[in-house]
C-alpha positions as CSV (number, residue, x, y, z in Angstrom):
1,X,0.0,0.0,0.0
2,X,1.4,3.4,-1.0
3,X,1.8,5.4,2.2
4,X,3.3,8.8,1.5
5,X,2.4,11.7,3.9
6,X,0.7,14.6,2.2
7,X,-1.1,17.8,3.0
8,X,-3.9,19.9,1.6
9,X,-2.9,23.5,0.8
10,X,-5.2,26.3,-0.4
11,X,-3.6,27.9,-3.4
12,X,-5.4,30.7,-5.3
13,X,-8.5,29.5,-3.6
14,X,-8.1,25.9,-4.7
15,X,-7.4,23.0,-2.3
16,X,-4.4,21.2,-3.7
17,X,-2.9,17.9,-2.4
18,X,0.9,18.1,-2.0
19,X,3.4,15.5,-1.0
20,X,6.8,16.7,0.3
21,X,9.9,14.5,0.9
22,X,13.6,14.8,1.4
23,X,15.7,17.7,2.7
24,X,18.4,20.1,1.7
25,X,18.7,23.6,0.3
26,X,17.6,22.7,-3.2
27,X,13.8,22.3,-3.7
28,X,12.6,20.3,-6.7
29,X,9.0,20.7,-7.8
30,X,7.5,18.3,-10.3
31,X,4.7,19.0,-12.8
32,X,3.0,16.1,-14.5
33,X,1.8,15.9,-18.0
34,X,-1.9,15.8,-19.0
35,X,-3.7,12.9,-17.5
36,X,-1.3,12.2,-14.7
37,X,-1.0,13.2,-11.0
38,X,1.6,13.2,-8.3
39,X,2.2,9.4,-8.5
40,X,3.8,9.8,-12.0
41,X,7.0,10.8,-10.2
42,X,7.2,8.1,-7.6
43,X,10.1,6.2,-9.3
44,X,12.1,9.4,-9.6
45,X,11.5,10.7,-6.1
46,X,12.5,7.4,-4.6
47,X,15.9,7.7,-6.1
48,X,16.5,11.2,-4.8
49,X,16.4,10.3,-1.1
50,X,17.2,13.1,1.3
51,X,19.6,14.8,-1.1
52,X,17.1,17.4,-2.2
53,X,13.7,18.5,-0.9
54,X,10.9,17.5,-3.3
55,X,7.3,18.3,-3.9
56,X,4.8,16.5,-6.1
57,X,1.1,17.5,-6.3
58,X,-2.2,16.8,-8.0
59,X,-3.3,19.7,-10.2
60,X,-6.7,21.2,-9.7
61,X,-9.3,18.6,-10.7
62,X,-6.9,15.6,-10.4
63,X,-6.4,12.9,-7.7
64,X,-6.9,14.3,-4.2
65,X,-7.1,17.9,-5.2
66,X,-10.3,19.8,-5.5
67,X,-12.3,20.2,-8.7
68,X,-12.6,23.7,-10.2
69,X,-15.3,25.1,-12.6
70,X,-14.4,25.9,-15.3
71,X,-11.3,23.8,-15.5
72,X,-8.0,25.7,-15.6
73,X,-6.2,26.5,-18.9
74,X,-2.5,26.3,-19.4
75,X,-1.8,29.8,-18.2
76,X,-3.9,29.3,-15.1
77,X,-2.1,26.0,-14.3
78,X,1.1,28.0,-14.5
79,X,-0.2,30.7,-12.3
80,X,-1.2,28.0,-9.7
81,X,2.3,26.6,-9.9
82,X,3.8,30.0,-9.3
83,X,1.5,30.5,-6.2
84,X,2.4,27.1,-4.9
85,X,6.1,27.8,-5.1
86,X,5.5,31.1,-3.2
87,X,3.7,29.2,-0.5
88,X,6.5,26.5,-0.2
89,X,9.1,29.3,-0.1
90,X,12.2,27.4,-1.5
91,X,15.7,28.9,-1.4
92,X,17.0,27.2,-4.6
93,X,14.4,25.9,-7.1
94,X,14.4,23.4,-9.8
95,X,11.3,22.8,-11.9
96,X,10.7,19.4,-13.6
97,X,8.0,19.0,-16.1
98,X,6.8,16.0,-18.2
99,X,5.0,16.4,-21.6
100,X,2.4,19.2,-21.2
101,X,3.9,19.9,-17.8
102,X,6.9,21.2,-19.7
103,X,4.7,24.0,-21.1
104,X,3.4,24.8,-17.6
105,X,6.9,25.0,-15.9
106,X,8.3,27.1,-18.8
107,X,5.4,29.6,-18.4
108,X,5.7,29.6,-14.6
109,X,9.5,30.2,-14.8
110,X,8.9,33.6,-16.3
111,X,7.5,35.0,-13.0
112,X,8.2,32.5,-10.2
113,X,10.3,33.7,-7.3
114,X,12.9,32.7,-6.7
115,X,13.9,32.2,-10.3
116,X,14.7,28.6,-11.0
117,X,18.3,27.5,-11.1
118,X,17.2,25.1,-13.8
119,X,14.5,23.3,-15.7
120,X,14.4,19.5,-16.4
121,X,12.0,19.0,-19.3
122,X,11.1,15.3,-19.6
123,X,9.9,14.5,-23.2
124,X,8.3,17.9,-23.3
125,X,5.7,19.1,-25.7
126,X,7.4,21.1,-28.4
127,X,4.8,23.7,-29.3
128,X,6.7,24.9,-32.4
129,X,6.3,21.5,-34.1
130,X,4.3,22.2,-37.3
131,X,1.4,19.7,-36.6
132,X,0.3,21.8,-33.6
133,X,-0.7,24.6,-35.9
134,X,-3.8,22.6,-36.8
135,X,-4.5,20.3,-33.8
136,X,-8.3,20.4,-33.8
137,X,-8.9,17.1,-35.6
138,X,-6.4,15.2,-33.5
139,X,-7.9,16.7,-30.3
140,X,-11.4,15.6,-31.3
141,X,-10.2,12.1,-32.0
142,X,-8.4,11.9,-28.7
143,X,-11.5,13.1,-26.8
144,X,-13.6,10.4,-28.5
145,X,-11.1,7.7,-27.3
146,X,-11.1,9.2,-23.8
147,X,-14.9,9.3,-23.7
148,X,-15.0,5.5,-24.4
149,X,-12.4,4.9,-21.7
150,X,-14.4,7.1,-19.3
151,X,-17.4,4.9,-19.8
152,X,-15.4,1.7,-19.4
153,X,-13.7,3.0,-16.3
154,X,-16.7,1.9,-14.2
155,X,-15.5,-1.7,-14.7
156,X,-12.3,-2.1,-12.7
157,X,-11.1,-5.3,-14.4
158,X,-11.5,-3.6,-17.8
159,X,-9.4,-0.6,-16.7
160,X,-6.8,-2.9,-15.2
161,X,-6.6,-4.6,-18.6
162,X,-6.5,-1.4,-20.6
163,X,-3.8,0.1,-18.3
164,X,-1.6,-3.0,-18.0
165,X,1.4,-1.2,-19.4
166,X,1.3,1.2,-16.3
167,X,1.2,-1.9,-14.1
168,X,4.3,-3.1,-15.7
169,X,6.2,0.2,-15.6
170,X,5.3,1.5,-12.1
171,X,5.7,-0.1,-8.6
172,X,2.6,-2.1,-7.7
173,X,1.5,0.3,-4.9
174,X,1.8,3.3,-7.3
175,X,-0.2,1.6,-9.9
176,X,-2.9,0.7,-7.5
177,X,-3.2,4.3,-6.5
178,X,-3.4,5.3,-10.1
179,X,-6.3,2.8,-10.6
180,X,-8.1,4.4,-7.6
181,X,-7.5,8.1,-8.6
182,X,-6.6,8.5,-12.3
183,X,-8.2,5.5,-14.1
184,X,-11.7,6.1,-12.8
185,X,-14.7,7.9,-14.5
186,X,-13.9,11.1,-12.5
187,X,-10.1,10.8,-13.2
188,X,-10.7,10.4,-16.9
189,X,-13.1,13.3,-16.9
190,X,-10.3,15.4,-15.5
191,X,-7.9,14.0,-18.2
192,X,-10.4,15.1,-20.9
193,X,-10.5,18.6,-19.4
194,X,-6.8,18.8,-19.4
195,X,-6.5,17.6,-23.0
196,X,-9.1,20.2,-23.9
197,X,-7.1,22.9,-22.2
198,X,-4.1,21.7,-24.2
199,X,-5.9,21.7,-27.5
200,X,-7.3,25.2,-27.0
201,X,-4.1,26.6,-25.4
202,X,-1.4,25.3,-27.6
203,X,-2.1,27.9,-30.3
204,X,-1.9,30.9,-28.0
205,X,1.2,29.4,-26.3
206,X,2.8,28.9,-29.7
207,X,2.0,32.5,-30.7
208,X,3.4,33.9,-27.4
209,X,6.0,31.4,-26.1
210,X,7.7,32.1,-22.7
211,X,10.9,33.9,-22.5
212,X,14.0,31.6,-22.5
213,X,14.6,30.5,-18.9
214,X,17.5,32.1,-17.2
215,X,18.9,29.0,-15.5
216,X,20.2,25.7,-16.8
217,X,17.9,23.6,-19.1
218,X,18.0,19.8,-19.7
219,X,15.8,18.2,-22.2
220,X,15.3,14.4,-22.0
221,X,13.8,13.1,-25.3
222,X,12.2,9.7,-25.6
223,X,14.0,7.5,-28.2
224,X,11.1,5.2,-28.8
225,X,7.5,5.9,-29.8
226,X,4.4,3.8,-29.2
227,X,2.3,2.8,-32.2
228,X,-0.1,5.7,-31.9
229,X,2.6,8.4,-32.0
230,X,5.1,6.8,-34.4
231,X,4.3,9.1,-37.3
232,X,5.1,12.3,-35.3
233,X,7.9,11.0,-33.2
234,X,10.8,12.1,-35.3
235,X,9.4,15.6,-35.7
236,X,8.8,15.9,-31.9
237,X,12.4,14.9,-31.2
238,X,13.7,17.4,-33.8
239,X,11.8,20.3,-32.3
240,X,12.8,19.3,-28.8
241,X,16.4,19.4,-29.9
242,X,15.8,22.8,-31.6
243,X,14.4,24.2,-28.3
244,X,17.4,22.8,-26.4
245,X,19.8,24.5,-28.9
246,X,17.9,27.8,-28.7
247,X,18.2,28.0,-24.9
248,X,21.7,26.6,-24.8
249,X,20.4,23.6,-23.0
250,X,21.5,20.0,-22.8
251,X,19.7,17.5,-25.0
252,X,19.8,13.8,-23.9
253,X,18.3,10.7,-25.4
254,X,16.2,8.6,-23.1
255,X,15.8,4.9,-23.9
256,X,12.1,5.0,-23.3
257,X,8.7,5.6,-24.7
258,X,6.9,8.8,-23.6
259,X,6.5,7.8,-19.9
260,X,10.2,8.5,-19.2
261,X,9.7,9.0,-15.4
262,X,8.7,5.3,-15.2
263,X,11.1,3.8,-17.7
264,X,14.2,5.9,-17.1
265,X,13.8,7.3,-13.6
266,X,17.5,7.1,-12.9
267,X,18.2,9.5,-15.8
268,X,15.7,12.0,-14.6
269,X,17.1,11.8,-11.1
270,X,20.6,12.2,-12.4
271,X,19.7,15.3,-14.3
272,X,18.1,16.8,-11.1
273,X,21.1,16.0,-9.0
274,X,23.6,17.4,-11.4
275,X,21.6,20.6,-11.6
276,X,21.4,20.8,-7.8
277,X,25.2,20.2,-7.6
278,X,24.6,17.1,-5.5
279,X,26.4,13.8,-5.8
280,X,24.5,11.3,-7.9
281,X,23.2,8.3,-6.0
282,X,24.0,4.7,-7.0
283,X,21.0,3.0,-8.4
């Protein structure tokens, strides 16, 4: 049974569920991609030990955090992240974002105090990739798939079968928590809202991208694609590399599909520890 102490914090009038672990001067705050909550980062956080202080959380509408109406868009998610950082009051800050979470931490980094010493972007969404210029048809198709999954989520054995890859990637207790919180009708409804926020927000984000971050940047790019994303995979990697070059960042291949925090947690943890100036732990 996953047993990690957490607390409820009211941020911008929203009750968020936050888990803090570790110690040290450097504070690492993790932002999940669309459809994922705090548990996404379990394999990474377990490797960091007490070397750094960490915080994972469920965005508004996800997991143990309160629902909001209407759901937040990308800029509002970033504003909530900024406010959460202010409440947690770190001395040295690293932001880590996966997939859409990369957009959120990049937007937040423009105004967060203290300014991050670095960003670790884990297979991040590259908004400049050309297919995001006309994303409506893909978004509609994705929502239809999620609507079917939401209906099937009432049947736990069915969802266990549909999400078996997560059961193989994550620790058993993490996966069981995901089944209870993310792979339910309410959890998938939240995922649909987040994908809608992405679909409607990617254009404005693309037109008005954040300023380049002032600190160090590491981009971890998944080497392998699943069947559904194979056609766009090379383009995604190319634009991830272009972003890393533009901000003088470090680009690394990750021998993984998109869920890099589960398949290559040691590589994510190593990037965090290097950025923090801490010795890397043996894994």
